[in-house]
Steps between C-alpha positions, in 0.01 A plus 500: 500500500412170671500654849283792384246268342504280810429803721225618267332159518528510879330840514220386269451203734470739795828383654763713673835588347832460674598864480516772765426868550874560450428475126258793522537727196306797638525535878316755711830682532534523122138608466551772760812623325302533176226688688749741658656562158160634391492740794241300693532379858464120525203372701650161586812436712768311311548263794136393527456151645165315484385381845167319531232694693736800514636628169316252275144363516417160356134396490384150413148417379327173411223442244353153550195341336313184594342248262179704495687805371463686829786720621642491852448825693556600861315753715726766646548539875710818489324799652551711186312254279327260741223295341611564143613221270827452314731240352740339751798734506757657727854621551797273469694453824881520532668176400210375286498424132196582290339156500553455875334835565192430286452156659513659846257777412244261351518273805472788748212668323297204369604195702599318180832362381597650166745363245601771250556397140569823312528875504208657315601865542762725653403852603734776608497865597752761608643493854609136444151344513455162330201263499534140381172336401506120490252227423500136600291243681374421849656184643346484848373686803154616609328814376503766772157570650388795718555275801873510423526874430826661608715802423585355156141469370140455608426207267561368149259383229487369145317770304330473160407865449730746673282786376258425781759567770641814658860485380803655666609615153369447149851431370444126546244490215780530241725262691231230523419539129869467412544186713185345353625571147834339585343188646240465223679639192340561163845569353851369576641608837845492658550182699479496879780718639585545866758746637851359469690462828805721459635740768519861385640787707361776277189578296603405147349516153632265229410552135461245225487731197436341162495631145474354152769559239351605165771344282492154662154503661672353808444605859773669704520566874678783679802426718722699731873434475585659835761272666316191373225456244154518653149629441474871586451554873386818672434604859139606554442856620240424768390864526356482149280247324660207322420631151702812582800282584449304179484818295818642652682171447398485134626856454826401668538214251373662178516875555225758536332411170414142585308346207146369566501196727257309718531338845297180486502370855702297747699185421614431855524634854801414717472534877592305812493706820735276695677562724263760645619856451781406262331435166184711481549595136360343185566481128223532241570402138292683241466407133531796262479507120579766241246583231769601251773278349845456644653705219334811653596447865851567632600417859753727665833408649515159672179357353472279194253284307535123473319286243344197668416164343185486289329251731567711809401813310167342413449405865572857608266642235225272634531680836420843355116474508346659808391167650846345476671697779401570859304828498669798663266766635683822579288716731574864437 
């Protein structure tokens, strides 16, 4: 009980847990076996290994505002979008962690030194594509001018109204609005959360599933009792979107008729990237809640419910509003 509550507190703080992919409850191999049993050919090899810039793509992006409320944009130099404007962004290199990569991209594309303070959004799509959007502050450097144009960018500027520019993509409108809402909240927000430095050799999804018991009005969390007690852990099928993996995992745990439930967002992201080529995986922890009471939900097999202390239950309930977890945008 104490170790579970400690781990839950760590996850709500955005910290990494000291567990490994060996605890995985639903591996790609198991998922493929279930697919074959239905007479369908699996689309993902069971031995898939994430390798940066090869079998997995990690993008970092920065949303930075100055005291005047202007957002930092860079003008693209790439032939395919030359002259168009975009947020500083780019691919993570082998051996980098997420914050190292976003600092490098901001410096290369804008000439400014960036200190990230929090994730404001995580986006993902099939084919193992992930984009980590961070905000923070500028701590030095000189804004790149056309005189310093190179292959990374033509220049950078602080922009008040991005609607007046030719943008590489309109997707940054929503991202900028989200970052602005996080930095200038009108309602409670999750506290600053950066990716936790924890090596991962696979793409993993961890679930914190909570439910209220009708008889006691107390909150329970779901645990796996495979080898050692832990929060349910699943390998991500990179050929499908993340919500598909979540759905299959919930069916694995509760059966085909899973009662109504809701994924709220991300509690933490664990990634390291070092040494290069050895740990190119990640682990994303998602908070999920059931809309029906515990008395109507029955886990299968090795899964069980655990009542947590009232104080911790109240803390977890406070994370259920939309603004209290890192937004996850699944691109279909």
